[in-house]
KOLVEXSE-613293 format. One record per residue (C-alpha): residue number from 1; residue in three letters; x, y, z. Coordinates in steps of 0.001 Angstrom, whole numbers. Each point is the difference from the previous one (the first is absolute). Last residue first. Example, Ala and Ser with C-alpha at 12.3 -4.5 7.8 and 13.67 -1.06 7.14 Angstrom:
<pts>
2|Ser|13670|-1060|7140
1|Ala|-1370|-3440|660
</pts>
This chain:
<pts>
276|Unk|-334501|-87146|25556
275|Unk|2452|1888|1613
274|Unk|950|2831|-2109
273|Unk|3939|-229|-1112
272|Unk|-754|1195|-3404
271|Unk|2049|-2290|-1452
270|Unk|-3043|-2626|805
269|Unk|-2426|2155|-1830
268|Unk|1965|0|-3057
267|Unk|-103|-4027|158
266|Unk|-3852|606|261
265|Unk|-232|1867|-2601
264|Unk|2189|-2106|-2517
263|Unk|-2179|-3113|1210
262|Unk|-3154|2078|-447
261|Unk|1236|593|-3498
260|Unk|588|-3470|-970
259|Unk|-3602|-862|1161
258|Unk|-1004|2186|-3421
257|Unk|1472|-3330|-1566
256|Unk|-3131|-1388|-158
255|Unk|-1687|2376|-1876
254|Unk|-2009|3445|957
253|Unk|1177|2369|-2597
252|Unk|1875|3132|149
251|Unk|1575|-1840|3078
250|Unk|2809|-1817|-871
249|Unk|655|1918|-3175
248|Unk|492|3348|1997
247|Unk|3235|-1114|1010
246|Unk|1103|1387|3370
245|Unk|2786|1958|1106
244|Unk|-169|-310|4057
243|Unk|1468|3151|2139
242|Unk|169|648|3416
241|Unk|2962|-2354|494
240|Unk|2640|1911|-1311
239|Unk|-1385|3386|-1160
238|Unk|-3020|1567|-249
237|Unk|437|4032|715
236|Unk|2728|-3|-1982
235|Unk|-822|-2070|-3161
234|Unk|-3532|2284|-63
233|Unk|2004|2696|58
232|Unk|2417|-797|-2757
231|Unk|-3129|-619|-2089
230|Unk|-363|-3567|-1567
229|Unk|-3802|-680|406
228|Unk|-181|3840|-2027
227|Unk|1513|-1970|-2943
226|Unk|-3150|-1876|-307
225|Unk|-2575|2572|-337
224|Unk|3056|2105|-2203
223|Unk|409|-2630|-2526
222|Unk|2290|-2214|-932
221|Unk|-293|-1517|3624
220|Unk|1036|-3611|-1201
219|Unk|-3632|-1068|628
218|Unk|-2814|-1540|2203
217|Unk|1931|526|3437
216|Unk|-2292|442|3420
215|Unk|2807|1349|2051
214|Unk|-831|-1266|3544
213|Unk|737|2652|2909
212|Unk|425|-1592|3437
211|Unk|-590|1471|3376
210|Unk|-2126|2411|-1470
209|Unk|1528|3684|206
208|Unk|-1915|3390|1134
207|Unk|2048|2718|-1409
206|Unk|1663|-2193|-2917
205|Unk|-3382|-1609|-1411
204|Unk|-1589|3409|547
203|Unk|2700|1253|-2383
202|Unk|54|-2591|-2803
201|Unk|-3887|783|-492
200|Unk|-2140|-2312|725
199|Unk|-2421|-920|-2837
198|Unk|-3351|-1480|742
197|Unk|-2458|-3029|-865
196|Unk|-2661|-284|3070
195|Unk|92|113|3401
194|Unk|2767|2367|866
193|Unk|87|401|3713
192|Unk|3560|365|1032
191|Unk|-159|-3947|1388
190|Unk|-1684|-1435|-3169
189|Unk|2275|1879|-2620
188|Unk|2842|-1378|2386
187|Unk|-1277|-3972|-412
186|Unk|693|-2088|3204
185|Unk|2549|-2763|-307
184|Unk|-168|-3651|1216
183|Unk|1179|-1478|-3751
182|Unk|-3735|-915|-470
181|Unk|-1438|3125|1118
180|Unk|2309|1456|-3150
179|Unk|-996|-2527|-2208
178|Unk|-3683|982|650
177|Unk|1015|3405|-606
176|Unk|1937|-784|-3078
175|Unk|-3385|-2198|-1155
174|Unk|-2104|3866|5
173|Unk|-3081|546|3567
172|Unk|2507|2554|1491
171|Unk|2075|2036|-2112
170|Unk|3218|120|-1854
169|Unk|2120|3036|-488
168|Unk|85|2315|-3168
167|Unk|2996|2078|-855
166|Unk|432|412|-3274
165|Unk|861|-3370|-148
164|Unk|-664|-2068|2931
163|Unk|573|-33|3815
162|Unk|-853|-3158|2396
161|Unk|-43|2167|3031
160|Unk|594|-2775|3182
159|Unk|-429|767|3459
158|Unk|1311|-2409|2687
157|Unk|-2204|-2537|1895
156|Unk|-1237|1342|3619
155|Unk|-3047|575|-747
154|Unk|-621|-3232|-1275
153|Unk|-571|-2073|-3072
152|Unk|-1055|-3343|-742
151|Unk|101|-2260|-2763
150|Unk|3144|-2322|1010
149|Unk|2071|-1781|-2698
148|Unk|41|-3549|-491
147|Unk|-3487|-310|-1168
146|Unk|971|1753|-3376
145|Unk|2585|-2663|-780
144|Unk|-3227|-2573|509
143|Unk|-2657|1747|-1818
142|Unk|2406|738|-3065
141|Unk|964|-3834|47
140|Unk|-3548|-812|-116
139|Unk|-1073|2512|-2523
138|Unk|2763|-1128|-2397
137|Unk|-1267|-3754|175
136|Unk|-3462|1128|84
135|Unk|83|1474|-3471
134|Unk|2201|-2728|-1508
133|Unk|-2641|-2070|743
132|Unk|-2938|2069|-1190
131|Unk|2062|621|-3356
130|Unk|-3290|692|-2464
129|Unk|916|3530|-1028
128|Unk|-2571|1645|2494
127|Unk|76|-2376|2930
126|Unk|3964|914|-14
125|Unk|-866|3353|-634
124|Unk|-2117|296|2708
123|Unk|1612|-2074|2271
122|Unk|3261|1877|-111
121|Unk|-2552|2844|682
120|Unk|-1310|-1555|3689
119|Unk|3577|-726|777
118|Unk|1119|4118|14
117|Unk|-2957|1236|1241
116|Unk|1664|-1083|3343
115|Unk|2865|2627|-360
114|Unk|-2174|2522|-302
113|Unk|-1388|2735|-2633
112|Unk|246|-1810|-2662
111|Unk|-1001|2226|-3200
110|Unk|-3599|-1347|-1663
109|Unk|401|-3464|-2299
108|Unk|-2346|2|-3165
107|Unk|-773|-3133|-1374
106|Unk|-733|-525|-3734
105|Unk|-1080|-2880|-1501
104|Unk|-242|406|-3911
103|Unk|-3053|499|-2261
102|Unk|1046|2703|-2383
101|Unk|-2109|2255|1865
100|Unk|1871|-787|3497
99|Unk|3538|835|-1804
98|Unk|-1198|3087|-1484
97|Unk|-1488|1353|3428
96|Unk|3487|-959|1466
95|Unk|1959|1617|-2955
94|Unk|-1980|3255|1189
93|Unk|252|-56|3570
92|Unk|4077|-554|-605
91|Unk|1003|1069|3474
90|Unk|-2103|777|3322
89|Unk|-1474|-3138|1457
88|Unk|2591|-2134|-1395
87|Unk|539|-2590|-2414
86|Unk|-451|-3410|-1186
85|Unk|-1242|-1391|-2862
84|Unk|-1173|-3438|-927
83|Unk|-853|-2058|-2882
82|Unk|2415|2059|-2333
81|Unk|-296|327|-3482
80|Unk|3173|2354|-286
79|Unk|-1444|2030|-2566
78|Unk|-2929|1173|2222
77|Unk|2542|940|2339
76|Unk|2285|2065|-2434
75|Unk|-2813|1872|-1150
74|Unk|-1369|1141|2907
73|Unk|3095|971|1479
72|Unk|2988|-917|2768
71|Unk|3004|178|-1963
70|Unk|976|-3418|-686
69|Unk|2884|-2079|1755
68|Unk|836|-3945|-652
67|Unk|2125|-2063|2219
66|Unk|3343|-534|1090
65|Unk|579|2909|800
64|Unk|-2762|507|2794
63|Unk|2088|-2772|1654
62|Unk|3285|2728|749
61|Unk|-2803|2326|780
60|Unk|-1182|-1973|2932
59|Unk|367|2174|2645
58|Unk|-1521|3388|-2273
57|Unk|102|3490|866
56|Unk|3772|950|-651
55|Unk|247|-3168|-1710
54|Unk|-1857|1505|-3034
53|Unk|-1200|-2841|-2169
52|Unk|-2759|-820|1632
51|Unk|-1409|3590|-1022
50|Unk|78|-1128|-3575
49|Unk|-3401|-1551|977
48|Unk|-355|-3719|-389
47|Unk|-1397|-2352|-2764
46|Unk|-967|-3050|-1338
45|Unk|1017|-2284|3515
44|Unk|-1140|-3180|-12
43|Unk|2446|-1532|-2186
42|Unk|1400|-1773|3351
41|Unk|-2005|-123|3082
40|Unk|-363|3935|1708
39|Unk|594|107|3525
38|Unk|2346|2070|950
37|Unk|6|2418|-3432
36|Unk|-3328|590|337
35|Unk|140|1474|3599
34|Unk|2667|1355|-2034
33|Unk|-1648|2009|-2919
32|Unk|-3304|-218|2831
31|Unk|1990|3102|1555
30|Unk|936|1607|-2618
29|Unk|-2968|212|-1758
28|Unk|-1904|-1215|-3447
27|Unk|687|-3478|317
26|Unk|-599|-2457|-2966
25|Unk|-939|-3591|556
24|Unk|-242|-3038|-2584
23|Unk|-1926|-2917|1920
22|Unk|2191|-3098|47
21|Unk|-1665|-2817|-1923
20|Unk|-1514|-2923|1919
19|Unk|1670|-2954|418
18|Unk|-1976|-2909|542
17|Unk|-1449|-812|3349
16|Unk|-3326|1896|-1028
15|Unk|-662|-2387|-2400
14|Unk|217|-2885|1803
13|Unk|2490|-2233|-1009
12|Unk|-828|-3267|-1460
11|Unk|768|800|-3647
10|Unk|3020|806|1062
9|Unk|933|-3296|1164
8|Unk|-1675|-1303|-3728
7|Unk|2410|2242|-1561
6|Unk|3104|-817|1746
5|Unk|-625|-3994|-502
4|Unk|-834|651|-3941
3|Unk|3503|1852|-396
2|Unk|1670|-2911|2189
1|Unk|-1082|-2579|-2565
</pts>
């Protein structure tokens, strides 16, 4: 009798209101990997890239250990039978094309260039995989925290150089540049007249020092490119409050956790003793 009552109640529920099967989702890019991990419902993730388990470059490496990983190849994508495939502008182009030809919905996200891009990308992914409510919740919390940080720069703000492997520095128009702005720091590369991606020899940094040297670490320093960040001359020139180690994973991708980089840099700015 109870079974008949339940069956009758289900018959009265409109089809649209009944539970729908979740979309099967594959990600082919480190940044979309992490957005997917933040948003996906249980059972949605069919595959993400192996890079998502690299804790030097992925904030959500622990969560990535609990879902399948796969190399972003055409063969793997087709074999996974995904409903939605997420990827970046510059990666896995053949696999993305194979996904389109197999009938999957393909979402391509460009790299986030500012903090305001993050909320919109959260909503793009959330809508694509069928979890808009979760997207609105996450984007709203991000926007609320972002609003707590001022965004303008002034000519009296201290300078900061974001120094990465091989001596590359962060340039204007990039996500790390916007993070510096929200932390109340001027970009050293811009102050020095460099508008694009540039390499700065250590000698230049030491001869014309920024107020804060931010070491953008994305590895353990096993290569010459990485080991230069630990050069004794840099350690001596930028001792104490003038040096900050900041993990590259915090701003390699545009994520809610990128605001942790803003908080770290604002704290470092405070230690410089320069008035806000």
